C-alpha positions as CSV (number, residue, x, y, z in Angstrom):
1,H,-5.7,-25.1,10.7
2,V,-3.8,-28.0,9.2
3,Q,-5.2,-31.5,8.9
4,L,-2.9,-34.4,8.4
5,V,-3.7,-37.8,7.3
6,E,-1.3,-40.7,7.6
7,S,-1.5,-44.0,5.7
8,G,0.6,-47.1,5.0
9,G,0.9,-48.6,8.5
10,D,0.9,-52.4,8.5
11,S,2.4,-55.5,10.1
12,V,5.6,-56.7,8.5
13,E,8.3,-59.2,9.2
14,A,11.7,-58.2,10.4
15,G,13.9,-57.3,7.5
16,G,11.0,-56.1,5.5
17,A,10.2,-52.6,4.2
18,L,7.2,-50.3,4.5
19,S,6.3,-46.9,3.1
20,L,4.2,-44.4,5.0
21,S,2.6,-41.4,3.4
22,C,1.3,-38.2,5.0
23,L,-1.2,-36.0,3.2
24,A,-1.0,-32.4,4.2
25,P,-3.5,-30.5,2.1
26,G,-3.9,-26.8,2.0
27,D,-1.3,-24.0,2.4
28,T,1.4,-26.2,4.0
29,D,4.3,-25.3,1.9
30,S,5.5,-22.9,4.6
31,Y,5.4,-25.6,7.2
32,A,8.0,-28.1,8.3
33,L,6.5,-31.6,7.9
34,G,7.8,-34.5,9.9
35,W,7.4,-38.0,11.0
36,F,7.5,-38.9,14.7
37,R,6.9,-42.2,16.4
38,R,6.0,-43.6,19.8
39,A,6.9,-47.1,20.8
40,P,4.4,-49.2,22.8
41,G,4.5,-48.9,26.6
42,P,3.4,-46.4,29.2
43,E,6.7,-44.8,29.7
44,T,7.7,-44.3,26.1
45,Q,8.0,-40.8,24.6
46,R,7.6,-39.7,21.1
47,E,10.8,-39.4,19.1
48,V,11.5,-37.6,15.8
49,V,12.0,-39.9,12.8
50,A,12.5,-37.4,10.0
51,V,11.6,-33.8,9.1
52,I,11.7,-31.8,6.0
53,D,11.7,-28.0,6.5
54,D,9.9,-25.6,4.3
55,D,13.2,-24.8,2.5
56,G,13.8,-28.5,1.7
57,T,16.3,-29.2,4.5
58,T,16.0,-32.8,5.7
59,Y,16.7,-34.0,9.2
60,L,16.8,-37.7,9.9
61,N,17.2,-39.2,13.3
62,P,20.9,-40.3,13.3
63,S,20.0,-43.7,14.6
64,L,17.6,-44.3,11.6
65,K,19.3,-42.6,8.7
66,D,20.9,-45.8,7.4
67,R,17.5,-47.5,6.9
68,F,14.9,-44.7,6.6
69,T,14.5,-42.0,3.9
70,V,12.0,-39.2,3.6
71,A,10.7,-37.3,0.7
72,R,8.4,-34.3,0.4
73,D,6.3,-33.4,-2.6
74,N,4.8,-29.9,-2.3
75,N,2.7,-30.4,-5.4
76,M,1.1,-33.5,-4.1
77,K,1.1,-32.2,-0.5
78,T,2.7,-35.3,0.8
79,L,5.5,-36.4,3.0
80,D,6.6,-40.0,2.4
81,L,8.7,-42.1,4.7
82,Q,10.5,-45.2,3.3
83,M,11.5,-47.7,6.0
84,N,13.8,-50.5,5.1
85,S,15.4,-53.4,7.0
86,L,12.7,-53.0,9.6
87,R,13.4,-54.3,13.1
88,P,11.0,-55.2,16.0
89,E,12.1,-52.1,17.8
90,D,10.7,-50.0,14.9
91,T,7.2,-51.1,16.2
92,A,5.4,-47.9,17.0
93,I,2.6,-45.6,16.2
94,Y,4.0,-43.2,13.5
95,Y,2.6,-39.7,13.5
96,C,2.8,-37.0,10.9
97,A,3.2,-33.5,12.1
98,A,3.4,-29.9,10.8
99,G,4.8,-26.8,12.3
100,R,6.2,-23.4,11.5
101,L,9.6,-23.7,13.1
102,P,11.1,-20.6,14.8
103,Y,14.5,-21.7,13.5
104,K,16.0,-23.2,10.4
105,I,17.0,-26.9,10.6
106,R,19.9,-26.2,8.3
107,I,21.3,-23.8,10.9
108,V,20.6,-25.5,14.2
109,G,20.9,-29.1,12.9
110,S,18.0,-30.4,15.0
111,V,14.3,-30.2,15.6
112,R,12.0,-30.0,18.6
113,E,8.8,-31.9,18.9
114,L,7.1,-29.0,20.7
115,D,7.5,-26.8,17.7
116,F,5.0,-29.0,15.7
117,R,1.5,-27.6,16.3
118,Y,-0.5,-30.0,14.1
119,W,-0.6,-33.8,14.4
120,G,-2.2,-36.6,12.5
121,Q,-4.0,-39.5,14.3
122,G,-1.1,-41.8,13.7
123,T,-0.7,-45.1,11.9
124,Q,0.5,-48.3,13.5
125,V,3.6,-50.1,12.3
126,T,4.3,-53.6,13.8
127,V,7.4,-55.5,13.0
128,S,7.7,-59.1,14.2
C-alpha cells in the first residue's frame, strides 16, 4: 500500500507562482508518480497535470508545459510541481497519485488516470 501526502496548496493572485509537493514514502521508486487536478463544478473530470515514470520519463500536459514543471527526487521520495503564471482556470484540487503503469510513457507518449492505483487526499489551489 502506498500513502501519498500532498502539501503546498494555497490561494494566490493571477500571475503568481506556487509549488506543490507530494511525499511518497516507502518502496515507491518502481511507481510512476503524478499530479492530477479537478476543477470546481459537478461535471468536471480529473485531468493529468504531470507524471514522472519510474525510469525518469516526464509527461506534462501539453496545455500546461509552458508554465508548469515537475521534478522527482527518489532519495527524498517527493514529487514537486512548480506552477508559474497561474490563471484563475488553474483553480482546482490537485491530487498526487502513484501507479505501476503497464506501459512506458517514453514509448506511448501519454498516461491514463485509471492506471494510478493510489491517490492522496488532494490539496486546494485557488487563483483569483
